[in-house]
N, C-alpha and C positions, 0 to 999 in steps of 0.2 A: 050578051057580051058587055053592053053598057052597064048593066046591074053588077057583073063581076068586076068591072073596073071601079065602080063606086064602092063596092065592098072592099077591094084591095086598097083603095085610097083611104077609105075610112079606117081600115086596120093599120095601114102605115102610119096615119096621123095618130091613132091611139098608141101604137108602139113608140112613136117618136116622143109623144108626151110622157109616156111611162118612163122611157129611157132618160129623159131630161130630168126627171125627179129621183131617179135611181141613185141610191147612197154611193155605189161604185162609181158611177159616172161623175157625180158631184165631187167626190174625192179626187179622181183623176183630173178633172178640170180645174179644181182648186190647186192641185200640186203643180200642174203646168203653168197656172197664172203665177203662183209664188215663185216658181223656177224662173219664169220670164222676168219677174220684177228684180230677182237677185242678179240674173245675168246682166240686165240693163245697168244696174247699179255698179256691179263689178267693172264693166266696161267704162263707166263714167269715171271710176276711181283709177283707171289706168291699167286694168288687168285685161288688156285686149287680146291676150293669148289664151285665156281661159274660155272654154266652151262648156256648154251645159253637160255634155257627156263626161268631162273631167270631174264634175261635181259627184258622179256616181261613184267614183273612187274616193274622193275626198270625204264625203259624208259617212262612209263606212269605215274609214281608217281611224283607228284609236290613236290618241296622242302619244301613247307608248310604242306604237308600231304594231304592225300585224303581217301576216304572210299574204301573199297574193291569193292563196286558196281561201283564207278567212274572209278576206275583203270581197272576193268573187262569190262566195256562198251568201254573204250578207245581202249583196247587191242582186243576187239571182242571175249571175252572168257566168259565162264560161271562164275558165283560167286564162284562156288565150286572149279573150276580149279584154279582161282586166289587165293582162299583161301589156297589151297595146297602149291602154290608157297610162299604165305605169311608166312605159318607155317615154311617152309624150311629156308627162309631168316631170320625169327626171331630167330630160333634155331641157326643159324650161326652168329647171332649178328649184322646183317645189318639193320634190321627195328625193330620198336616196335609197339605196338598197344595201343591206348589210346581211352577212352570212348569219343564219340562225344558229345560236350556240347550242341548241338541242338537237338540230338536224342540219348538217352541213350542206345538204342538197337544196334546203329551202332558203329563200331570201325574205328578209323582213323589210317592209317598206316603212320609212320614217320620214316625218316632215322635216325639211330643212328650216333655217330661220325665215326664208322667204315664205315657205309653206305655212309656218305658224302664223305669220303676218297676214297672209291671205285668209286663213281660217278664222283669225280674230276679226278681220274685216267682214267676212261673211256673217259672222254672229252679230256684229254691229249692224250690218244691213238688215238681218232679220228682225232685230229689236226695233229699227226704224219703221220697217214695214208693219210690225205689230202696233206701233204707236199710230201709225196712219189708220190702221183698222180700228183701233180704239177711238180715235177722233171721229171716225165715220159712223161707227156702230155702237160704240160704248164698251167699257171694260167687262160688264156683265156678259155681254155676248161672246167675247173672247174667253172669258173664264168658263162659260158654259161650253163653249166649243172644246177647249182644252180638256175639261172634265169628261165630257162625252167621248172624246176620241181615246183618251187614256183608259176609259172604262171598256170601250169596245176592243182596244188592243189586249187589255188584261183577260177579257173573256176568251179571245182567240188563243192566247199564250197559255191559259190554264186548262184549255180542252185538249 
């Protein structure tokens, strides 16, 4: 029994170590870290009503507008879940809905002036976070990270 517990403990440690270095886990943790930094800075800039979940819609919305279906597909969420986020953002004044000229049943989500200011602030926040990253690790590291991630995405999209 003691030997099997040691084996299980040893296996668990090896699995935990392997998972901590796993690319998928690193990307997930890096994304969570970046999202937390963005959310903290948005709060500091007075966007107390914006939650991390709202960014799921905002980062997938084109500046020219999209249907809920398009944004939901990009975010890999159901239309119903995206619809709830759209309802909240519309009530807060960041987006509006317009009838799609091509399909009267569909609604196009569009950023309001406040939504455009929010998006510009989010882009500025990302730039500031990147500057902090550069000051800590150097611009070559950020350039290498971007190049590697772009190549990784390109491989996936071409297959």
